[in-house]
N, C-alpha and C positions, 0 to 999 in steps of 0.2 A: 504494500500500500504506500503510495507516494503522496506526500502532502505538498501541495503547491500553494504559494502565496497568491491571493487574488489581486490582480493588477499590481505586480511586484514593483514597478518603477514609480508608482504614484503614491502620494501621501505618506512618504517615508517618515518625515519628522513628526507629524501628528501621531502616527501610529507608534513611533518610538516613545514619544512623550506620554501617550495614553498607557502604554505598556509599563513605562517607568513609574507612573503614578499608581497604577494598579499593583505594581510590585512593592511599592512603599506601603500601601494599605495592607497587602498580604503579609508583609514583614511585621507590621504592628500587630495584626491579628495573631500571628504565630508567636510573637514574643509574649503577648498577653496569655495565650494558651499555655506557653511554657512556664510562665510564672505561676499560673494556677496549678499546673501539674506538680511543680516542685513544692508548692505550698501544701497541697492537699493529699498527695500520695503518701501513704504511710512509710515511716522510716524503716520499718521492718521488711518492707517489700524489696526483695533482692534485685529485681529488674527496674527499680525506680528510675535510675538515671537513664537507662536505655529507653524506657517508655517516654520519659520527659523530653528527650531529644528526638526520638523517632516520630512521635505523633505530630509535632509541629512541622518537622521536615517533610513528612508525607502530605500534610495539609498544604504546605507551601508549594510542593510539586503539583498537587491536584489543582490548586488555584492558578498556578502558572499555565497548566494545560487548558484550563477553562478560559483564561484570558486570551491565550493564543487562538483557541477555537473561536471565541467571540470576535476578536479583532479580524479574523479571516472571513467572517460572515459577509456576504455580498452587500447587504443593506448597510451594515456598520462601516465596512470599508469604503463604500461610496460616500457615506456621510463624512468620514474623516478626510477623504480625498477632496471633497467639495469644501470642507472647512479650511484645509491648507491652501487651496487655490484662492479662497476669499481673503485669507490672512495676507496673502501676497499683494492684494489690491489695496490694503489699508495704508493710509497716509499717516505715518508715525510722526509724532512731534520730535523736534530736535532737542538736544541736551540743553541748549540755552533756553528754549521755551519752557521746558519742564522745570528747570531751576528758577526761572523768573516767576512762573505760576506758583511754585512752592513757597517762594519768599513772600509773595502777595498774601497767600493763605496764612502763613506764620505771623506776619505783621498784623493782619486783620484780627487774628485770634488774640494776640497780645493786647491790642488796643481795646477789643471788646471785653477781655478779662479785666483790664484796668478800669474801664468804665463801670462794669458791674461791681467791682470792689469799692469804688468811690460811692456809688449809689447805695450799696449795702451799708457802708460805713456811716454815711450821713443818715440813713433811715434808722439804723440802730441807735445812733446818737440822739436823734430827736425823740425817740420813744422813751428815753430816760429810764424810768423804773419798770418798764414793761408795757405790754399791751394785752387787751382782753382777747381771748381766743373765742371766735364766734360760736354761738350755740352751746357753749359749755359752761360759761360763767367763771372759767379759770383765767388766770393771768400768766402770760409767759414772761419770764424775767428779762429785763433789758440790761444793757451795759452801763447805763447811767453816765455816759461820757460828757453830757452837757448839763 
């Protein structure tokens, strides 16, 4: 039985990225399973170490085969190929544009935080000994700055 890749020359990077992401997820799942097996298998069990390593390894191999089969499916492969072709058409921002936009956001956040701090400081100062909490009859303590 020969396994052939569907449209082998197309969508290479998206397929590799998808397989890599699925591999990372599979590794996390297998690591979690390994920690559970190490923790809950009884110490007296002689094959404890073998089981704790073999079961996650077999699961990782099975997940790898499942991902390989899924990525070679005609509909999935066509979708990934179309995704890669669309990504080539995207007009990406330059480094200077990204840095400029980032600086605008950071400065705006700092100015807004300073404004909120000043308004909060003045409001808490004018409340003096506190304010009444609506519908409770209780009083919230104030800072008494003024």
